[in-house]
C-alpha positions in Angstrom: -58.5 9.7 -35.0 -62.2 9.5 -33.5 -61.9 13.0 -32.0 -63.1 14.6 -35.4 -64.3 11.6 -37.3 -67.4 10.3 -35.9 -68.5 7.7 -38.5 -66.8 5.2 -40.9 -68.7 3.4 -43.7 -68.2 -0.4 -43.3 -69.7 -3.0 -45.6 -72.8 -0.8 -46.4 -73.3 0.6 -43.0 -72.2 3.8 -41.2 -70.5 2.7 -38.0 -69.3 4.7 -35.0 -65.6 5.5 -35.5 -64.7 3.8 -32.2 -66.4 0.6 -33.1 -64.9 0.2 -36.6 -62.8 -2.8 -35.9 -61.7 -6.0 -37.8 -60.7 -9.3 -36.5 -57.1 -10.1 -35.8 -57.4 -13.1 -38.2 -58.4 -10.9 -41.1 -56.5 -12.3 -44.2 -55.3 -8.7 -45.2 -53.6 -8.2 -41.9 -51.5 -11.3 -42.5 -50.8 -11.2 -46.3 -51.5 -7.6 -47.4 -54.4 -8.7 -49.6 -56.0 -5.3 -49.8 -56.5 -2.5 -52.4 -57.2 1.1 -51.5 -57.3 4.7 -52.5 -56.2 8.0 -51.2 -58.7 10.8 -52.0 -58.7 14.6 -50.9 -61.5 16.9 -50.0 -61.0 20.6 -50.1 -63.0 23.1 -48.0 -63.4 26.6 -49.5 -65.3 28.2 -46.8 -68.7 27.4 -48.1 -68.5 23.7 -49.5 -66.4 20.8 -49.4 -65.1 19.4 -52.7 -63.9 15.8 -53.3 -61.3 15.8 -56.1 -61.5 13.2 -58.9 -63.6 10.8 -56.8 -65.0 9.0 -59.8 -61.4 8.4 -61.1 -60.2 7.1 -57.8 -63.2 4.7 -57.4 -62.6 3.4 -61.0 -58.9 2.7 -60.1 -59.9 1.0 -56.9 -62.4 -1.2 -58.9 -59.5 -2.0 -61.3 -57.1 -2.8 -58.6 -59.6 -5.2 -57.0 -60.1 -6.9 -60.3 -56.3 -7.3 -60.8 -55.8 -8.7 -57.3 -58.8 -10.9 -57.5 -60.9 -9.3 -54.7 -64.8 -9.5 -55.3 -66.1 -5.9 -54.3 -69.7 -6.5 -54.4 -70.4 -2.8 -55.0 -70.5 -0.8 -58.1 -69.0 2.5 -59.2 -71.9 4.5 -58.2 -72.4 2.7 -54.9 -68.8 3.5 -53.9 -69.2 7.3 -55.0 -72.5 7.6 -53.1 -71.0 5.9 -49.9 -68.1 8.2 -50.0 -70.1 11.4 -50.3 -72.5 10.0 -47.6 -69.6 9.3 -45.2 -68.0 12.7 -45.5 -71.3 14.5 -45.2 -72.5 12.6 -42.2 -69.2 13.7 -40.3 -70.0 17.4 -41.2 -66.4 18.2 -42.1 -65.7 21.8 -42.8 -62.1 21.6 -43.4 -59.6 19.8 -45.7 -59.9 16.1 -45.5 -58.2 12.9 -46.6 -60.5 9.8 -47.5 -59.3 6.2 -47.5 -61.4 3.7 -49.0 -60.2 0.2 -48.9 -61.3 -3.2 -49.9 -59.6 -6.3 -48.1 -59.9 -10.0 -47.8 -61.5 -10.7 -44.5 -61.5 -13.3 -41.9 -62.3 -17.0 -42.2 -59.2 -18.8 -43.5 -55.4 -18.7 -43.1 -55.0 -20.1 -46.7 -53.5 -17.9 -49.3 -56.5 -18.6 -51.4 -58.5 -15.4 -51.2 -61.6 -17.1 -52.8 -62.1 -18.7 -49.5 -62.7 -15.4 -47.5 -65.2 -12.6 -48.0 -64.0 -9.1 -49.4 -64.8 -6.3 -47.0 -65.0 -2.6 -48.0 -64.6 0.4 -45.7 -64.4 4.2 -46.3 -62.9 6.5 -43.8 -62.2 10.3 -43.8 -60.0 12.3 -41.6 -59.1 15.9 -41.3 -55.9 16.4 -43.3 -53.3 19.2 -44.0 -49.9 19.1 -45.7 -48.4 15.7 -46.1 -45.0 17.0 -47.3 -43.2 20.4 -46.7 -45.0 22.8 -49.1 -41.8 24.8 -49.6 -39.7 21.9 -50.6 -38.3 18.6 -49.7 -35.0 17.0 -49.5 -35.0 13.5 -51.0 -32.6 10.5 -51.1 -32.1 8.0 -53.8 -32.3 4.9 -51.7 -30.8 1.5 -52.0 -34.2 -0.3 -52.3 -35.5 -0.7 -55.8 -39.1 -0.3 -56.8 -40.7 -3.6 -57.2 -41.1 -4.5 -60.8 -44.2 -5.1 -62.7 -43.2 -8.6 -63.6 -43.1 -9.5 -59.8 -46.0 -7.6 -58.5 -49.1 -5.9 -60.2 -47.9 -2.4 -59.8 -50.7 -1.0 -61.9 -52.9 -2.0 -58.7 -52.9 0.3 -55.7 -52.4 -2.8 -53.5 -51.4 -2.7 -49.8 -48.9 -5.4 -50.0 -46.9 -3.6 -52.6 -46.5 -0.6 -50.1 -44.1 -2.6 -47.8 -41.7 -1.5 -50.8 -42.5 2.1 -50.0 -42.4 1.8 -46.3 -38.8 0.4 -46.2 -37.6 3.0 -48.7 -39.1 5.9 -46.8 -37.6 4.6 -43.6 -34.1 4.5 -45.1 -34.5 8.0 -46.4 -35.8 9.4 -43.1 -33.1 7.6 -41.0 -30.5 9.3 -43.4 -31.9 12.8 -42.5 -34.1 13.2 -45.7 -37.7 14.0 -46.0 -38.6 11.5 -48.8 -37.3 8.5 -50.9 -36.8 8.1 -54.6 -36.8 4.7 -55.8 -35.0 3.4 -59.1 -36.6 0.8 -61.1 -35.2 -2.6 -61.8 -33.2 -1.2 -64.8 -31.6 1.5 -62.6 -33.7 4.4 -64.0 -35.8 6.8 -61.8 -39.2 5.2 -60.9 -41.1 7.2 -58.2 -41.2 8.4 -54.7 -42.4 6.4 -51.8 -45.9 7.6 -52.5 -45.6 10.1 -55.3 -44.8 10.3 -59.0 -41.9 12.6 -59.9 -41.3 15.2 -62.7 -38.1 17.1 -63.7 -37.8 20.3 -65.7 -34.8 20.8 -68.0 -34.5 23.6 -70.4 -38.2 24.4 -70.3 -39.3 20.9 -70.9 -41.0 18.6 -68.3 -40.2 15.0 -68.1 -41.6 12.2 -66.0 -40.8 8.4 -66.0 -42.9 6.2 -68.2 -45.4 3.7 -67.0 -43.1 0.7 -67.8 -40.6 2.2 -65.2 -42.8 0.2 -62.6 -44.8 3.4 -61.6 -48.2 3.7 -60.4 -50.3 5.6 -62.9 -51.0 8.3 -60.5 -54.2 10.4 -60.9 -52.4 13.5 -59.8 -49.8 12.7 -62.4 -52.7 12.7 -65.1 -53.9 15.9 -63.6 -50.4 17.6 -64.0 -50.3 16.3 -67.6 -53.5 18.4 -68.3 -52.4 21.4 -66.2 -49.1 21.6 -68.0 -50.6 21.6 -71.2 -52.9 24.4 -70.3 -49.8 26.4 -69.1 -48.0 25.9 -72.4 -45.4 23.4 -71.2 -44.2 20.4 -73.1 -44.4 17.1 -71.2 -42.6 14.0 -72.2 -42.6 10.5 -70.8 -39.2 8.9 -71.0 -36.5 7.1 -68.8 -34.7 9.5 -66.4 -31.3 8.8 -65.1 -30.1 9.4 -61.3 -27.5 12.1 -62.5 -30.3 13.9 -64.4 -31.9 14.7 -61.1 -28.7 16.4 -59.9 -28.7 18.8 -62.9 -32.4 19.4 -63.2 -33.6 23.0 -63.2 -36.5 21.9 -61.1 -37.9 18.7 -59.7 -41.5 18.1 -58.1 -43.4 15.2 -56.7 -47.0 14.8 -57.2 -49.7 12.6 -55.4 -53.0 12.9 -53.6 -51.4 13.4 -50.3 -48.4 15.4 -51.6 -50.2 17.4 -54.1 -47.5 19.3 -56.0 -44.4 19.3 -53.8 -41.1 21.0 -54.8 -37.9 19.1 -54.4 -35.1 21.3 -53.4 -32.3 18.7 -52.6 -31.4 15.2 -54.1 -28.6 13.2 -52.3 -27.3 16.4 -50.7 -27.1 18.2 -54.0 -29.1 21.5 -54.4 -31.6 21.5 -57.2 -31.7 24.8 -59.2 -31.7 27.6 -56.9 -32.8 25.6 -54.0 -36.1 27.1 -54.0 -39.3 26.1 -55.8 -38.9 26.8 -59.5 -41.3 28.8 -61.7 -42.9 25.8 -63.5 -43.4 24.1 -60.2 -45.0 27.1 -58.7 -47.3 27.8 -61.7 -48.4 24.1 -61.7 -49.0 24.1 -58.0 -50.9 27.3 -58.1 -53.3 26.2 -60.9 -53.7 22.8 -59.1 -55.1 24.6 -56.1 -57.6 26.6 -58.2 -58.8 23.5 -59.7 -59.3 21.5 -56.6 -61.3 24.3 -55.2 -63.6 24.3 -58.1 -62.5 27.6 -59.3 -61.6 26.5 -63.0 -64.9 25.8 -65.0 -63.4 23.4 -67.6 -62.5 20.9 -64.7 -65.6 21.1 -62.6 -66.3 17.5 -63.7 -63.4 16.6 -61.4 -64.9 18.0 -58.4 -67.7 16.4 -56.3 -69.4 19.0 -54.1 -70.5 17.4 -50.6 -73.0 20.0 -49.3 
């Protein structure tokens, strides 16, 4: 990691990457008491643009509030620290940024009020997370953790064990990614992505009450689809609807807009990325590179 990342921001200071350590008795290491974000930066050959930085930091602040972590930094502090961290590393390539706030060391009690909240921001070079030409997914046996058991609105570390074991099941079965059902048996989301299907020209996606994370890329796709003339509806989606969908795509900061070409061994559509998926993906790529004037408020130039 430290080959191309030289500095990491930790608790207000830039620290050499090789010295950015935490104690083994860190509360979050034991109990998953952390909230985080995943943010992308895109290099266009002249400048590096961080996509929807403000929205990501707003969500992290809200996640911390839900979980009960006391950040000690405001929105502008976190935005400035992110830009500073990326700039000092002098990246000239696509990157992934990982801000995280976590309960620190000092107590093994479950009570997080007894330990300090620590904040770190790291950035690394980053390419494709999933296969851009299409992935094969499995509807796994594990269910998405319900909102009445865990705060799914928060992007909290502990909740991601649910995603880890779901993805492990899919990969061990020969698939690229997992799809989880919610507690009622309807489609929720991927291990780290929101999901959309296309049927008869209409785009559908699971509603917030299906135990999904309110994804920032999901919101971006709503806006893109509207610009392109597509109707988008939030509603419950059944497992068998995936099998007969004309198109399926997964979206997320890491995944961007990724076509799904197979579900549970069944080919989706023609087995290639569909027209709606391709149009949305292409428009998304233009937006993140600051080529669409109406969405320039979403991109933060680094240099």
